[in-house]
N, CA and C atoms as an extended XYZ file, in Angstrom:
420
Properties=species:S:1:pos:R:3:atomname:S:1:resname:S:1:resid:I:1 pbc="F F F"
N         3.306        6.559       -0.694 N   UNK     1
C         3.128        5.928       -2.328 CA  UNK     1
C         3.495        7.348       -2.946 C   UNK     1
N         4.279        7.067       -4.118 N   UNK     2
C         4.736        8.584       -4.949 CA  UNK     2
C         3.635        8.962       -5.805 C   UNK     2
N         2.980       10.464       -6.064 N   UNK     3
C         2.079       10.471       -6.780 CA  UNK     3
C         2.531       10.356       -7.894 C   UNK     3
N         1.777       10.541       -8.751 N   UNK     4
C         2.149       10.626      -10.308 CA  UNK     4
C         1.588       11.901      -10.762 C   UNK     4
N         2.237       12.466      -12.157 N   UNK     5
C         2.188       14.034      -12.578 CA  UNK     5
C         2.114       13.924      -14.134 C   UNK     5
N         1.011       14.099      -14.724 N   UNK     6
C         1.068       14.561      -15.822 CA  UNK     6
C         0.950       15.860      -16.735 C   UNK     6
N         1.724       16.260      -17.513 N   UNK     7
C         1.332       17.492      -18.031 CA  UNK     7
C         0.658       17.240      -19.236 C   UNK     7
N        -0.116       18.303      -19.684 N   UNK     8
C        -0.953       18.340      -20.622 CA  UNK     8
C        -1.061       20.058      -21.345 C   UNK     8
N        -0.461       19.757      -22.679 N   UNK     9
C        -0.824       20.977      -23.588 CA  UNK     9
C        -1.839       21.426      -23.384 C   UNK     9
N        -1.974       23.138      -23.435 N   UNK    10
C        -3.301       23.655      -23.625 CA  UNK    10
C        -4.035       23.048      -25.102 C   UNK    10
N        -5.201       23.040      -25.102 N   UNK    11
C        -5.533       22.625      -26.747 CA  UNK    11
C        -5.502       20.677      -26.452 C   UNK    11
N        -4.939       20.253      -25.848 N   UNK    12
C        -4.546       18.823      -25.888 CA  UNK    12
C        -5.107       18.091      -24.574 C   UNK    12
N        -5.951       17.123      -24.947 N   UNK    13
C        -6.783       16.474      -24.070 CA  UNK    13
C        -6.537       15.151      -23.734 C   UNK    13
N        -5.765       14.429      -24.687 N   UNK    14
C        -5.156       12.924      -24.537 CA  UNK    14
C        -4.148       13.018      -23.431 C   UNK    14
N        -4.424       11.580      -22.593 N   UNK    15
C        -3.780       11.004      -21.641 CA  UNK    15
C        -3.574        9.595      -21.943 C   UNK    15
N        -2.196        9.725      -22.160 N   UNK    16
C        -1.543        8.192      -22.358 CA  UNK    16
C        -1.883        6.911      -21.100 C   UNK    16
N        -2.959        5.984      -21.825 N   UNK    17
C        -3.247        5.107      -21.343 CA  UNK    17
C        -2.105        4.384      -20.073 C   UNK    17
N        -0.958        4.275      -20.511 N   UNK    18
C        -0.222        3.678      -19.274 CA  UNK    18
C        -0.234        4.638      -18.371 C   UNK    18
N        -0.572        6.059      -18.311 N   UNK    19
C        -0.167        6.591      -16.996 CA  UNK    19
C        -1.786        6.141      -16.083 C   UNK    19
N        -2.563        5.692      -16.654 N   UNK    20
C        -4.214        5.483      -16.052 CA  UNK    20
C        -4.159        3.923      -15.709 C   UNK    20
N        -2.891        3.308      -16.185 N   UNK    21
C        -3.350        1.663      -16.664 CA  UNK    21
C        -3.667        1.037      -14.878 C   UNK    21
N        -3.010        1.650      -14.143 N   UNK    22
C        -3.015        1.495      -12.748 CA  UNK    22
C        -4.788        1.455      -11.897 C   UNK    22
N        -4.833        2.417      -12.718 N   UNK    23
C        -6.373        3.131      -11.665 CA  UNK    23
C        -7.326        2.154      -12.289 C   UNK    23
N        -7.464        1.708      -13.564 N   UNK    24
C        -8.443        0.670      -13.872 CA  UNK    24
C        -9.718        0.623      -13.131 C   UNK    24
N       -10.219        1.620      -13.355 N   UNK    25
C       -11.703        1.873      -13.031 CA  UNK    25
C       -11.890        2.303      -11.037 C   UNK    25
N       -10.728        2.194      -10.457 N   UNK    26
C       -10.760        2.638       -9.045 CA  UNK    26
C       -10.704        4.328       -8.811 C   UNK    26
N       -11.513        4.783       -7.957 N   UNK    27
C       -11.408        6.127       -7.873 CA  UNK    27
C       -10.626        6.552       -7.251 C   UNK    27
N        -9.617        8.097       -7.836 N   UNK    28
C        -8.555        8.491       -7.534 CA  UNK    28
C        -8.872        9.903       -7.456 C   UNK    28
N        -8.471       10.788       -6.434 N   UNK    29
C        -8.497       12.180       -6.096 CA  UNK    29
C        -7.546       12.784       -7.661 C   UNK    29
N        -8.087       14.068       -8.332 N   UNK    30
C        -7.051       14.580       -9.164 CA  UNK    30
C        -7.003       16.080       -8.430 C   UNK    30
N        -5.691       16.495       -8.469 N   UNK    31
C        -5.233       18.102       -8.401 CA  UNK    31
C        -4.692       18.624       -9.508 C   UNK    31
N        -5.260       19.725       -9.881 N   UNK    32
C        -4.907       20.306      -11.385 CA  UNK    32
C        -4.528       21.545      -10.940 C   UNK    32
N        -3.494       21.807      -11.601 N   UNK    33
C        -2.519       22.894      -11.364 CA  UNK    33
C        -2.517       23.792      -13.026 C   UNK    33
N        -3.235       24.489      -13.461 N   UNK    34
C        -3.309       25.485      -14.631 CA  UNK    34
C        -2.220       26.386      -14.529 C   UNK    34
N        -1.327       26.438      -15.602 N   UNK    35
C        -0.344       27.455      -16.358 CA  UNK    35
C        -1.070       28.267      -17.494 C   UNK    35
N        -0.318       29.041      -17.878 N   UNK    36
C        -0.269       29.660      -18.919 CA  UNK    36
C        -0.240       28.653      -20.389 C   UNK    36
N         0.338       27.604      -20.144 N   UNK    37
C         0.669       26.786      -21.235 CA  UNK    37
C         0.275       25.336      -21.133 C   UNK    37
N         0.332       24.805      -19.659 N   UNK    38
C         0.392       23.743      -19.491 CA  UNK    38
C        -0.921       23.092      -18.353 C   UNK    38
N        -1.556       22.162      -18.484 N   UNK    39
C        -2.320       22.132      -17.013 CA  UNK    39
C        -1.606       20.900      -16.332 C   UNK    39
N        -1.137       20.764      -15.193 N   UNK    40
C        -0.616       19.590      -14.326 CA  UNK    40
C        -1.583       18.783      -13.726 C   UNK    40
N        -1.439       17.471      -13.457 N   UNK    41
C        -2.675       16.849      -12.996 CA  UNK    41
C        -1.936       15.863      -12.135 C   UNK    41
N        -1.998       16.141      -10.737 N   UNK    42
C        -1.442       14.761       -9.943 CA  UNK    42
C        -2.459       14.217       -9.245 C   UNK    42
N        -2.021       12.861       -9.109 N   UNK    43
C        -2.786       12.113       -8.339 CA  UNK    43
C        -2.295       10.913       -7.456 C   UNK    43
N        -2.918       10.452       -6.841 N   UNK    44
C        -2.141        8.806       -6.224 CA  UNK    44
C        -2.824        7.724       -6.793 C   UNK    44
N        -2.096        7.292       -7.574 N   UNK    45
C        -2.424        6.209       -8.351 CA  UNK    45
C        -2.557        4.897       -7.061 C   UNK    45
N        -3.747        4.153       -7.439 N   UNK    46
C        -3.953        2.963       -5.972 CA  UNK    46
C        -3.162        1.932       -6.377 C   UNK    46
N        -3.043        0.945       -5.075 N   UNK    47
C        -1.777        0.292       -5.247 CA  UNK    47
C        -2.002       -0.668       -6.079 C   UNK    47
N        -0.752       -1.196       -6.679 N   UNK    48
C        -0.806       -2.777       -7.517 CA  UNK    48
C        -1.890       -3.476       -6.617 C   UNK    48
N        -2.270       -4.610       -7.402 N   UNK    49
C        -2.975       -5.419       -6.979 CA  UNK    49
C        -2.504       -7.070       -7.506 C   UNK    49
N        -2.865       -8.003       -6.418 N   UNK    50
C        -2.133       -9.569       -7.244 CA  UNK    50
C        -2.955       -9.765       -8.712 C   UNK    50
N        -2.282      -10.313       -9.581 N   UNK    51
C        -2.990      -11.045      -10.484 CA  UNK    51
C        -4.233      -11.408      -10.304 C   UNK    51
N        -4.892      -12.363       -9.342 N   UNK    52
C        -5.716      -13.158       -9.138 CA  UNK    52
C        -6.843      -11.823       -8.959 C   UNK    52
N        -6.500      -10.678       -8.010 N   UNK    53
C        -7.615       -9.886       -7.834 CA  UNK    53
C        -7.868       -8.945       -9.325 C   UNK    53
N        -6.653       -9.103      -10.103 N   UNK    54
C        -7.130       -8.352      -11.319 CA  UNK    54
C        -7.755       -9.293      -12.040 C   UNK    54
N        -7.663      -10.673      -12.090 N   UNK    55
C        -8.497      -11.429      -13.144 CA  UNK    55
C        -9.964      -11.291      -12.477 C   UNK    55
N       -10.419      -11.148      -11.011 N   UNK    56
C       -11.567      -11.428      -10.691 CA  UNK    56
C       -12.150       -9.998      -10.720 C   UNK    56
N       -11.742       -8.490      -10.761 N   UNK    57
C       -11.657       -7.677      -11.156 CA  UNK    57
C       -12.639       -7.681      -12.707 C   UNK    57
N       -12.101       -8.244      -13.737 N   UNK    58
C       -12.566       -8.539      -14.885 CA  UNK    58
C       -13.850       -9.581      -14.690 C   UNK    58
N       -13.681      -10.260      -14.056 N   UNK    59
C       -14.979      -11.636      -13.781 CA  UNK    59
C       -16.145      -10.622      -13.085 C   UNK    59
N       -15.759       -9.890      -12.400 N   UNK    60
C       -16.486       -9.139      -11.244 CA  UNK    60
C       -17.608       -7.986      -12.483 C   UNK    60
N       -16.428       -7.387      -13.121 N   UNK    61
C       -17.065       -6.327      -13.572 CA  UNK    61
C       -18.710       -7.365      -14.815 C   UNK    61
N       -18.547       -8.216      -15.132 N   UNK    62
C       -19.500       -9.278      -15.856 CA  UNK    62
C       -20.763       -9.352      -15.084 C   UNK    62
N       -20.267       -9.356      -13.659 N   UNK    63
C       -21.715       -9.894      -12.516 CA  UNK    63
C       -22.403       -8.316      -12.153 C   UNK    63
N       -21.416       -7.314      -12.298 N   UNK    64
C       -22.126       -6.143      -11.632 CA  UNK    64
C       -23.533       -5.598      -12.022 C   UNK    64
N       -24.022       -5.732      -12.918 N   UNK    65
C       -25.375       -5.417      -13.684 CA  UNK    65
C       -26.178       -6.278      -12.580 C   UNK    65
N       -26.169       -7.541      -12.121 N   UNK    66
C       -26.779       -8.247      -11.622 CA  UNK    66
C       -26.964       -8.480      -10.157 C   UNK    66
N       -25.940       -7.599       -9.540 N   UNK    67
C       -26.154       -7.552       -7.915 CA  UNK    67
C       -26.548       -6.227       -7.736 C   UNK    67
N       -26.999       -5.943       -6.414 N   UNK    68
C       -27.456       -4.291       -5.845 CA  UNK    68
C       -26.377       -3.869       -5.697 C   UNK    68
N       -26.535       -2.343       -5.621 N   UNK    69
C       -25.946       -1.260       -5.664 CA  UNK    69
C       -24.805       -1.219       -4.509 C   UNK    69
N       -25.373       -1.542       -3.436 N   UNK    70
C       -24.152       -1.635       -2.017 CA  UNK    70
C       -23.649       -2.853       -2.258 C   UNK    70
N       -23.804       -4.185       -2.905 N   UNK    71
C       -22.969       -5.253       -3.382 CA  UNK    71
C       -21.949       -4.885       -4.008 C   UNK    71
N       -22.366       -4.027       -5.403 N   UNK    72
C       -21.392       -3.221       -5.928 CA  UNK    72
C       -20.128       -2.854       -5.391 C   UNK    72
N       -20.547       -1.886       -4.493 N   UNK    73
C       -19.621       -1.299       -3.703 CA  UNK    73
C       -18.830       -1.575       -3.008 C   UNK    73
N       -19.183       -2.713       -2.086 N   UNK    74
C       -18.476       -3.398       -1.412 CA  UNK    74
C       -17.797       -4.282       -2.037 C   UNK    74
N       -18.119       -4.862       -2.878 N   UNK    75
C       -17.253       -5.729       -3.754 CA  UNK    75
C       -15.931       -4.955       -4.740 C   UNK    75
N       -16.323       -4.345       -5.531 N   UNK    76
C       -15.526       -3.436       -5.984 CA  UNK    76
C       -14.439       -2.703       -5.159 C   UNK    76
N       -14.918       -2.248       -3.993 N   UNK    77
C       -13.976       -1.695       -3.000 CA  UNK    77
C       -12.973       -2.601       -2.706 C   UNK    77
N       -13.505       -3.865       -2.454 N   UNK    78
C       -12.454       -5.068       -2.079 CA  UNK    78
C       -11.624       -5.371       -3.288 C   UNK    78
N       -12.303       -5.252       -4.064 N   UNK    79
C       -11.229       -5.990       -5.576 CA  UNK    79
C       -10.100       -4.540       -5.729 C   UNK    79
N       -10.355       -3.360       -5.013 N   UNK    80
C        -9.473       -2.467       -5.443 CA  UNK    80
C        -8.379       -2.059       -4.171 C   UNK    80
N        -8.423       -2.963       -3.101 N   UNK    81
C        -7.607       -3.402       -2.055 CA  UNK    81
C        -6.301       -4.105       -2.529 C   UNK    81
N        -5.465       -3.842       -2.075 N   UNK    82
C        -4.193       -4.718       -2.601 CA  UNK    82
C        -4.264       -6.257       -2.100 C   UNK    82
N        -5.132       -6.716       -1.352 N   UNK    83
C        -4.827       -8.329       -0.893 CA  UNK    83
C        -6.498       -8.469       -0.784 C   UNK    83
N        -6.944       -7.662       -1.593 N   UNK    84
C        -8.318       -8.127       -1.201 CA  UNK    84
C        -9.273       -8.382        0.143 C   UNK    84
N        -9.118       -7.814        1.179 N   UNK    85
C        -9.505       -7.834        2.527 CA  UNK    85
C        -9.236       -6.228        2.765 C   UNK    85
N       -10.469       -6.245        3.909 N   UNK    86
C       -10.548       -4.954        4.516 CA  UNK    86
C       -11.191       -5.291        5.543 C   UNK    86
N       -11.324       -3.807        6.549 N   UNK    87
C       -11.571       -3.886        7.666 CA  UNK    87
C       -13.090       -3.527        7.776 C   UNK    87
N       -13.820       -3.652        8.933 N   UNK    88
C       -15.104       -3.163        9.361 CA  UNK    88
C       -15.139       -1.430        9.008 C   UNK    88
N       -13.936       -0.898        9.769 N   UNK    89
C       -14.132        0.626        9.885 CA  UNK    89
C       -14.035        0.854        8.536 C   UNK    89
N       -12.934        0.346        7.817 N   UNK    90
C       -12.803        1.209        6.167 CA  UNK    90
C       -14.389        0.861        5.731 C   UNK    90
N       -15.069        0.058        5.706 N   UNK    91
C       -16.176       -0.531        4.804 CA  UNK    91
C       -17.296        0.850        5.528 C   UNK    91
N       -17.311        1.016        6.402 N   UNK    92
C       -18.116        1.816        6.725 CA  UNK    92
C       -17.803        3.232        6.585 C   UNK    92
N       -16.191        3.636        6.370 N   UNK    93
C       -15.842        4.894        5.986 CA  UNK    93
C       -15.709        5.073        4.361 C   UNK    93
N       -15.597        4.170        3.983 N   UNK    94
C       -15.228        4.347        2.107 CA  UNK    94
C       -16.891        3.415        1.431 C   UNK    94
N       -17.571        2.910        2.149 N   UNK    95
C       -18.881        2.396        1.302 CA  UNK    95
C       -19.622        3.231        1.961 C   UNK    95
N       -20.031        3.319        2.976 N   UNK    96
C       -20.880        3.956        3.550 CA  UNK    96
C       -20.818        5.584        4.084 C   UNK    96
N       -19.819        5.830        3.620 N   UNK    97
C       -19.328        7.314        4.006 CA  UNK    97
C       -19.514        8.014        5.010 C   UNK    97
N       -19.262        7.064        6.366 N   UNK    98
C       -19.396        7.010        7.615 CA  UNK    98
C       -20.958        7.640        8.423 C   UNK    98
N       -21.621        7.426        7.184 N   UNK    99
C       -22.967        7.574        7.541 CA  UNK    99
C       -23.851        6.438        8.274 C   UNK    99
N       -24.508        6.344        9.404 N   UNK   100
C       -25.236        5.557       10.033 CA  UNK   100
C       -25.101        3.999        9.649 C   UNK   100
N       -23.914        3.487        9.500 N   UNK   101
C       -24.068        2.058        9.388 CA  UNK   101
C       -23.303        1.359       10.654 C   UNK   101
N       -24.244        0.671       11.161 N   UNK   102
C       -23.929        0.065       12.564 CA  UNK   102
C       -23.264       -1.446       11.888 C   UNK   102
N       -22.596       -1.920       12.989 N   UNK   103
C       -22.007       -3.389       12.807 CA  UNK   103
C       -23.237       -3.977       11.977 C   UNK   103
N       -24.283       -4.395       12.643 N   UNK   104
C       -25.357       -5.468       12.217 CA  UNK   104
C       -25.390       -4.840       10.404 C   UNK   104
N       -25.578       -3.821       10.339 N   UNK   105
C       -25.830       -3.093        8.971 CA  UNK   105
C       -24.746       -3.663        7.821 C   UNK   105
N       -23.467       -3.647        8.147 N   UNK   106
C       -22.411       -4.027        7.693 CA  UNK   106
C       -22.399       -5.599        7.322 C   UNK   106
N       -22.795       -6.348        8.606 N   UNK   107
C       -23.002       -7.832        8.458 CA  UNK   107
C       -24.087       -8.098        7.432 C   UNK   107
N       -25.144       -7.504        7.694 N   UNK   108
C       -26.589       -7.630        6.701 CA  UNK   108
C       -25.962       -7.725        5.129 C   UNK   108
N       -25.170       -6.610        4.993 N   UNK   109
C       -24.831       -6.000        3.417 CA  UNK   109
C       -23.892       -7.252        2.676 C   UNK   109
N       -22.918       -7.716        3.507 N   UNK   110
C       -21.797       -8.846        3.446 CA  UNK   110
C       -22.870      -10.148        3.098 C   UNK   110
N       -23.767      -10.383        3.907 N   UNK   111
C       -24.485      -11.380        3.876 CA  UNK   111
C       -25.516      -11.615        2.501 C   UNK   111
N       -25.945      -10.071        1.969 N   UNK   112
C       -26.428       -9.904        0.988 CA  UNK   112
C       -25.659      -10.299       -0.339 C   UNK   112
N       -24.349       -9.497       -0.201 N   UNK   113
C       -23.552       -9.539       -1.315 CA  UNK   113
C       -22.992      -11.399       -1.543 C   UNK   113
N       -22.820      -12.259       -0.456 N   UNK   114
C       -22.475      -13.323       -0.708 CA  UNK   114
C       -23.524      -14.004       -1.236 C   UNK   114
N       -24.803      -14.006       -0.663 N   UNK   115
C       -25.999      -14.824       -1.601 CA  UNK   115
C       -25.882      -14.020       -3.099 C   UNK   115
N       -25.412      -13.052       -3.227 N   UNK   116
C       -25.829      -12.916       -4.565 CA  UNK   116
C       -24.424      -13.257       -5.476 C   UNK   116
N       -23.044      -13.101       -4.921 N   UNK   117
C       -22.030      -14.155       -5.513 CA  UNK   117
C       -22.088      -15.611       -5.915 C   UNK   117
N       -22.634      -16.257       -4.647 N   UNK   118
C       -23.505      -17.228       -4.591 CA  UNK   118
C       -24.577      -17.816       -6.009 C   UNK   118
N       -25.446      -17.479       -5.617 N   UNK   119
C       -26.300      -17.690       -6.882 CA  UNK   119
C       -25.880      -17.041       -8.727 C   UNK   119
N       -24.439      -16.501       -8.268 N   UNK   120
C       -24.217      -15.938       -9.520 CA  UNK   120
C       -22.797      -16.862       -9.874 C   UNK   120
N       -22.788      -17.932       -9.330 N   UNK   121
C       -21.121      -18.725       -9.227 CA  UNK   121
C       -20.327      -17.759       -9.556 C   UNK   121
N       -19.852      -17.039       -8.823 N   UNK   122
C       -18.750      -16.115       -8.678 CA  UNK   122
C       -17.516      -17.256       -8.363 C   UNK   122
N       -17.466      -17.764       -7.524 N   UNK   123
C       -16.493      -18.879       -6.993 CA  UNK   123
C       -15.673      -17.957       -5.935 C   UNK   123
N       -16.350      -16.886       -5.474 N   UNK   124
C       -15.558      -16.323       -4.177 CA  UNK   124
C       -16.862      -16.102       -3.144 C   UNK   124
N       -16.422      -15.805       -2.456 N   UNK   125
C       -17.518      -15.159       -0.961 CA  UNK   125
C       -16.386      -14.381       -0.353 C   UNK   125
N       -17.428      -13.496        0.729 N   UNK   126
C       -16.619      -12.702        1.731 CA  UNK   126
C       -16.769      -13.277        2.685 C   UNK   126
N       -15.560      -13.424        3.478 N   UNK   127
C       -15.550      -14.626        5.036 CA  UNK   127
C       -15.052      -13.398        5.607 C   UNK   127
N       -15.905      -13.429        7.013 N   UNK   128
C       -15.634      -12.385        7.839 CA  UNK   128
C       -15.204      -13.147        9.491 C   UNK   128
N       -14.155      -12.145        9.951 N   UNK   129
C       -13.664      -12.921       10.958 CA  UNK   129
C       -12.832      -11.659       11.733 C   UNK   129
N       -13.300      -11.283       12.970 N   UNK   130
C       -13.061      -10.409       13.788 CA  UNK   130
C       -12.816       -8.958       13.047 C   UNK   130
N       -13.978       -8.734       12.659 N   UNK   131
C       -14.023       -7.340       11.809 CA  UNK   131
C       -13.212       -7.277       10.835 C   UNK   131
N       -12.723       -8.154       10.164 N   UNK   132
C       -12.051       -8.117        9.076 CA  UNK   132
C       -12.855       -8.913        7.755 C   UNK   132
N       -13.022       -8.590        6.639 N   UNK   133
C       -13.633       -9.264        5.390 CA  UNK   133
C       -12.575       -9.405        4.259 C   UNK   133
N       -12.706      -10.546        3.910 N   UNK   134
C       -11.659      -11.117        3.132 CA  UNK   134
C       -12.615      -11.992        1.910 C   UNK   134
N       -12.062      -11.571        0.412 N   UNK   135
C       -12.354      -12.600       -0.856 CA  UNK   135
C       -11.753      -13.851       -0.596 C   UNK   135
N       -12.579      -14.824       -0.491 N   UNK   136
C       -11.909      -16.356       -0.005 CA  UNK   136
C       -12.621      -17.286       -1.276 C   UNK   136
N       -11.620      -17.741       -1.799 N   UNK   137
C       -12.049      -19.012       -2.918 CA  UNK   137
C       -13.181      -20.066       -2.311 C   UNK   137
N       -14.266      -20.328       -2.947 N   UNK   138
C       -14.923      -21.352       -2.503 CA  UNK   138
C       -14.559      -22.633       -2.640 C   UNK   138
N       -14.444      -23.924       -1.397 N   UNK   139
C       -13.802      -24.902       -2.070 CA  UNK   139
C       -14.522      -25.807       -2.604 C   UNK   139
N       -14.060      -26.163       -3.627 N   UNK   140
C       -14.966      -27.317       -4.297 CA  UNK   140
C       -14.419      -28.924       -4.203 C   UNK   140
């Protein structure tokens, strides 16, 4: 994916929202390069997400205060992936930062997240199959 570059003049701190619209709350790494007259900021924007995931991000923002911190991290991570799914290893690497998460730890955290989503009538749950986790609508 092509990185984006923004040039900001010294004394100016306004970054046009259009440049950051794709980030929409996702964590992105920034690299800054100051010069005498400008500061160049480079970052890799997250991939575009489907309209459904974009809608779910907005709905999830409303329930985030009502779920546990780990559930928030897992849900937000899944909502910032292009297709709303992730692997077991990606969760360990990105949510647990590679620290002490065993397969049972991840499974238990997914179960807690699903219980939270059900109690809040979110309309979706995390379905797991062969170490793949996917946001799936609840059949009505």
